N, C-alpha and C positions, 0 to 999 in steps of 0.2 A: 590404224582404224580408230575412229572416235565414236563415242556412244553418248547418247543422252542419259540422264538418270533413269533408273528403273530398267535398264537393259534395252532401251529403244535405239536403233541404229541411226546415227547422225546423217549418213549418206543417202537415206531414202526418205520420201515423204511419209508422214504418219498416216495411218488409217484412222477413220473416225473412231473406231473402237479403242485403238491405242491412245488417241488424244484424250478421249473421255476417261480412260483408266488412269492416265498420267495426272489429269486435273483432279480426279477423285483422290488419288494418293497424296497429292500436295495439300488438298483441303484437309484430309485426315491428319497429316502432320501438323498443320497450323492449329487445328482444333485441339489436338493433344498438347501442343506447346502452351496454348492459352490456358488449358485446364491445369497444367503443371504449375504455371505462374500463380493461378488463383489458389491452388492448394497450398503452395508455399506461403502465400500471404495469410491464409486462413489458419495455419497451424501455430501462429504465435500464441503465447500464453496471455489470455485476456483476464485480468484481475483488477479489482479495486482494493486499495489500502493494504498492500502486501507487507508481510513481515517474514523473517527468516530465522531458522535455527539449524544446527547441525548435530547429528548423533551418529557415531560410527563413521561409515564411509559415505553417508548420504546427507544432503541438505533437504530441509522441508520448508515449504512456503505455505502460508495461511492467508486467506483473503475473505473479504466481505461476500456474503451470499447466503442462500438457504443452508443452514447447518454449519457454515464455515467450511469452504472447500480446502482440501489438503493436497499439495503437490510434492513429489519426491524427485530428486535429481542427484546424480553423481558429480556433475561438472558445472552446475548453475546455469547451463545453457539449454540442455535437453531435459524436459520435465514431463512427468506423467501424473495423472490424477490417481490418488490412492484412497479416496473416500472423503467422508465428512466427519466433523467432530460430533455433531448432533444428528441423530436420525429423526428426532421430533423436536419441536421448539421447547425451550426451557419452561419448567412448570410455572415460574413466576412471571413470565414475559407479559401476558395480557393484563395482569393485575397492575403492573407498572405503566405499560403503554397500551391502552385499549386499541390504538390504531396500528399496532404491530402487524406487519404483513408477512412475517416468516423470514425476512432477511436479517441475519445477525451481522452487525457492523464492526468494522475497524478492529480486528483482533490484535493482541500483542502476545508474544510467546517469551517466557522467561524461565530459565533453568536455575534451580537451587538444590544443591546437595543431591544431584542425580534425579530429581523429579522435575517434571515440566508443568508449568502453570500457564494456562492460556486464558487471557482476559478478553472479554468481548462486550459489545454494547447492544442494547435493545432500545429502540426508539421509533418515532414516526417523523417523517421528513418535515423539517421546519418547526418542530415543537420540542420543548424540553420536558415532555413526559418521557423520561429516559431513565435507564439504569445500566449499571455495569456489573457483570458477574465474572466468575472464574471457574474453570474446570481443570482437573489435575489428572495426569497420566504418568505412570512409571517409565514409559518409553514412548518414542515417536514412531517406532517401527511397527507397522500394522501386522507384520508376520510374526511378531513375538507373542508368546503366551501371556506376557505381562502387559500387553497393550490394552488400553481401554480408558475412556474419559469419564471421570466421576465429577458431576456438577456440584460445586460447593455453594451455589446459590448467589444471591444478590450481595454485592459489596457496597455499593453506593447508589443512591437514587436522587434525581432532581424532580421537583414538583412545580408546575406553573404557578405564578403569583406568589410563591414562597421563596424560590431560589432564583437568583439572577445569574445562573450558570447552567450548563448543560452536561449531564453525566454521560458523555460519549467519548470515544477516541482514547481509551486508556493506554498508557505506556509505562513500563516499569524500569526504574533505574536503582542501582544500589550505590550508596555513598561510601566514603572511605571507612566508616565505622561498621559497615555491613548492614545498615538499615535500608529497607526497601521503601521506595517512594513511588506513588502513582501520579503521573501528570495526566491531565484530561481537559476536555472542554471544546466548545464550538460556539462562536458568536456570543450573544448576550454580554456579560461582563468579562469575557475573555477566558484565558487558560489558567487552570489551577493546579496546585500540587498538594497532596495529602500523604501523610505517613501511614504505612501499613503495619499491622502487628506481625510478629514472627511467623505466624501461620500463613501469611500472604493471602489470606482469604477475608480479612476484616480490616476496617480502619483502626489504627492504634488509639488507645486511650491512655492519658488524655489526648484529645485530638490536636493535631498540628496541621494548620492550613496556611498556604501561601499563594499569592497571586503571581503569575509568571509573565503574562503578556496580554495586551488587549489593544484594540484599535479604536480610534474615535468613532462614536456612533450617535445617532439621532437621540438627543436627550428626551424628546417627547414621545418616543416609542412606548407602547403599552408593555407592562412587565412580562406578559406572556408572549411578546413578539421577540424574534431573534435579533431584531435591530439591523443596523447597517455595518456593524463592525466585523467585517468578514475575515475571521481568523479561526483556525482550528488545527487539529491533528498535531499536538505537541509530541516531540520525541527528544529525550535528553541522552546525549552520547558523551561518554567520558573519554578524554584524550589528554594524556600527560596530567598537568595540574588544572585542567579546565573542564567545565561542564558546558557542552554546546547544546543549545536549545534550537532544534529545527521546528519550524512551524509552516503551515500553508496559509497564504493570503488569498483572498478573493474566492471565486466560485468554482465548484466542481459540478460534475454530473449533469451538464446542460448541453451535451453534444457540441455543436459549433460555437455556442455561446459560453463555453467554459473558459474561465480566466485564471485558474489555479496557477500559483507559482510558489517556489520554495524560498524561505528566508531563514536567517540564523542570527542568534546572539550568543553570548557566552558569559560565564560567571565563574568565580573561584569557589562558590558555594552552590550546592544543589538547590538551595532555597532561593537563590538569586541575590541581588538583582542582576538581571541579564541585560547586556547592552550590545548594540551592534558595532560594526567596525568604525563607524563615525562617532561612537560614544553616546548614541541616542538610546535611552532605555526602551526595552520592548514593551514596558507598561505605558509608554507614551507613543506607541505606534511605530517604534523602531524595528529594524530587521534588515540585515544585509542580504541582497539578492544572491541566491545560489544557482537557481535554474528556473527558466521560464519557457513558455511556448514560443514557437516560430512558425514559419509557413508550413512545414511538414508535420509539426506537432502542435495541436491546438492549445494544449495546456499540460502542465505536469505538476504533481503534488502528492500529498499524503505520504510522508517519507519516514523510513527507518534507516539506521546506520549501524555498521558492524566492522570489526577488525577481523580479517580472515587471512591467516598465514602472513601476517605482517603488513597487509594492505588494507586500507580502509575503503569501505564500499557504501554507496548510497542505494537503497532499495526503494523503488517508487513505482507509480503508474503514470503513463503518459497517453494522451488521447491522440491517435494517429489520424491526421486530416484526410488522407487518401482512402482510409478504410472506415468511412462514415463516423469518424471521431471515436472509434472503439478504444477502450482502455487496454494498454499493453504493459506487461511486466518489464521493467528495466532495472538492471543491476549494474551500477556505474562506478568506476574508480573515483575516489576522492583524492585530490591533490591538496597541498597546503601552501599558502602564501602568507608568510609572517604570522603564522598561528591561526589563519582563517581558512575554512574549507572552500575549495574551488572544484567545479565539475565542468568538463568540456561538453558543450551542447552537441558537438559532432558525435559523441558517444551514443546519443539517442538513436542514431541511424546505424552506427557501427556495431553496437553490442546488442544484438537481438536475442530473443529467446524462442524456443520451439516446444510445441506441445506434441508429445509422442502418444498417438492413439494406439491402444492395444485391443 
C-alpha cells in the first residue's frame, strides 16, 4: 500500500477537500521554511567598529552606537546584548561637538592592573569637531556588585582650523617599558600617536606626539575639510619583536558605495616609522592589503587584533551585500607569512556570529 504525504491514499482519487488541505499544508511548510531562513539571516551580530576583551569565562564586545553597546559571549560565536556603557551622553559631548547626535564612536577597551579602561569618540560626521574620552570599570561583568562605568572625561580634543587631525578612533597599546600610547585619527593629516600618563586618563607631560600614517590628499582643501586622504581607525598589535599598525583605507558607512579595506605596516618601535611589505612608508601612502570586499561582502574595515589561547584574531565589521549592506561582526583567524599577517577572505562566509535574543 502506498500513501501520499499527510496520510492521503495513493490508490484513489483525491477529493476536492483533501486536495485543498494538502496544498494548504504544503504552503504552510514553505512559508515556515522561508521565515526560518529570514530569522537565521537576521540574528547575526550587527556592529560597527568592534573591539574585544575577556574577563573570567566570558568575552565582551563593544561597538559604536548610542551609549556604546556591550555584548557578551562564552564562545565568540553566540552573543547577547548586556547593556550600554552610557545611559545618557557624556557631560562634555555637546561642548566639544555641537553636532553630536548621541552616537559614541569607535571604542577601544584596555585592561591594566585589573581595571578596564574604555576609550570612546564624540564627533559629527565629516568634521573634526571631535574629542576622545575614557570611562573606567573594575569589572566587565554586569552581574557583579563592582560593575559600573565612571567617566573620566575628555582626554584629547581637535578643533577645526586649529588642528589638522581628527580626535576620533582611539586605540591603546603598551610598549616594552610599560608606557601606554594612544593611536587615533581619520582623514586630514592622517593618523597620530600620543603618550598617555600613568593614570591612562590624560596625555603625558611633557607631551610626545608622532605621525603614524597618511595618504596623499588634495593640497588645496580647506583646513576644516577632511580632504581626500581616506585613512582611519589605527590599531597597533604587538607580535614578537614587531609592532603591527592596522589601518582602514577608503570609505565606510555608505551602504553599497562603501569601499573600506584593511591595510598593515610594521615597525620595531611603537613610534614608527611603519613600512609595508614592499618597504613603502605608511607616511607616504603605503599599506599592505590584508582584507577587502568582494561580491558577497561590499567592504570590510575598522579592525582590532588579539591573541587568544595562542591564536591571533582579527576583529572587524563587514558589510553584507545580500542583506542591504548591513554591518556584521567578524572574528577571523590571522595567519602569518614571513612575518606578515594574512587573513583568508573565505572566513567572512565561514565564521559567522549569532545574536541570542532573550
